[in-house]
N, C-alpha and C positions, 0 to 999 in steps of 0.2 A: 549656626550649628548649636546643635543642643548636644551636652557630657550627657557621660551616662550617669553623675548623681543627678545632673536636672530631670534626669528619663525617670532612673528610677521612685525620687520625689513625687513625680506625678501619678505611678503608678498607687504610691503609698496611697495619695489623697485619694484614689477611685475604693484600692480595695481594701483599705483600713488594717496595713501591717506593711513594714520594712520586707525587702530585698535587699542581697547581697549579688554582682551580679557576676557568673563569671565565667569562663570558657578553654574546655579543656581541662579542665579540677581548680584552675587557678584563678583567684577573684580578677576582675578588672577592673584597672586601674581609672578611680570616678571618672575623674579629670579631661579621660580622652572624650573627645569632639567626634560626631558624627556617625559614630558605629549603630546606633539602636532608633531606628526612626520613629513614628507616633506610637502611641500607644493606641488603639483600634478600638478600646469598649469605654463605657459611659457610664458603664452601672458595675459594684460590684459580684463577681461571682459566687452564685448561693452558700450560704451555710454550710448548706450536707453535704457540699464536695473535698474532696482529700485535696492537702499542698503538691501530691503526687497528679492527682488533677489539671488543680488549674495551672502546675507547671508546665504539664506537656500540651494540654489543649489554651491558653493562655501565651503563656511567656514562650516558650521553646517553637509555638505554631506560629507565633508572631515576627522575634527573632531567631530563625534557624543559623545554629551551630553557635547561639551561649544557650547558657543555662540561668541557671538563680537559685542560692539561697530562702527560703521562706525565713522568716524571723521570730520569735516571738517580743517580747514589750522589752526581757533579755536581756536582749540580744542573742540569745540560743538559738541555736536553728532547730526549727519545725523538724519534724521525723517525718517522710514521704504518703506513712498511711494517717499522723491526726487531722482530723476537720479543719476546716475555715472556722468554725466558732469556731472553737480551741483554740487556736490565734488570736484571734479579735480580743475574744474576751478579757486574753493578757494586757492586751491594752485598755482595757478599762477600769482598773485596776487599781 
């Protein structure tokens, strides 16, 4: 079984940003096992997409009932309208 933390790291490795998994607005325990299956994407989503688009098209479509916060490098949550390019650039500084 895979923990939430392990799945979040796998997504981070592909998408080039970190996430915090949530359910009903509350953070999901990162040590919880077996609630998130495989992440089916092998390449990161285009830089020109927004955080809200990535969340809806990839995360929430893959893991119904769950959501997430997309994090900037400093740990702050990116706003939904932020471009993925902008989020990823915070990790390059």
